[in-house]
N, C-alpha and C positions, 0 to 999 in steps of 0.2 A: 817211916811213914810220914807224909806231909801232914801238917796240922796238929801233930802231937808233939809233946815235949819228951825228948830223949833223956833218960836218966844216966846214960853212959856217953862218954866222949870217944870218938874214933881217933885212932893214931895211924899215921902213915909213915913209911920210910921211902925216901926218894933215893934210888941208887943211880950211880953213874951221872950225877949232876955235873955239868961242865964247870970247870974251875972258875971261868970268867963269870958265869951266872952266880955261883956261890959268893964270889967276891963282891959282885954288884949288890947282891942281897944283903951282905954284911954291911956294906957302905950305906945302903938305903936305910937299913935298920938303925945304924948309928946316927944318920941325919934326923931320923924321927925320934930318936931317944928311946928306942925299945929293943928288945932282944931279937935275934934273928928269927926265932920261933914265932914271936908275936907278929913280926913283919910278914913272914910267910903266911901266917894265919889270916892277916888282913888282906893280903893280895889274893889268896884263894877265895875268901869270902866275897870280895868285891868282883871277882871274876865269874862267879856263878850267877849269871843273869838270865838264864833260859827260863821262860815262864810257860805255863800251860797254853797261853794264847799264842806264843811263838811256836810251840810244838804243833798246835792245831793248824797254824798257817803253813808250816812246812809240810804237814801231811796233806793238806788241801792242794798245795802246789804239786806234790808227787802224784796225787790222783788226777789232777788236771793234765799232767804231762803224759799220762798213760793213754794208749789207744783204747777206745771202747771195745768190749768183747761182744760181737754180734751173735755168736752162737748161743742158742738156748740150751739149758741143761738137759731138757728132755730129748733134744736132737742128739746130743752126745751120748746119752744112755742108749738110745735106739741104735746108733751107729756101733756102739760097743757090743751090743747084743747080736748084731748081724755078723760079727766076725767069726 
């Protein structure tokens, strides 16, 4: 939950990681003087940049792209009853 402090830390396993990616991660960690795990943690943390504002903007764009529905609910109910 956002805004609360977690007492536990999550763990993930990444399967089928390309060998080239793994090697680059190892080299980058070495350049930064940290473990591969610390470097992966830093990259993941920095990569999570989606904010509520961004999500709201995406939702607004989706709504704007949809065609307005001109049929009223009461008309649909009447039409269904007439079947």
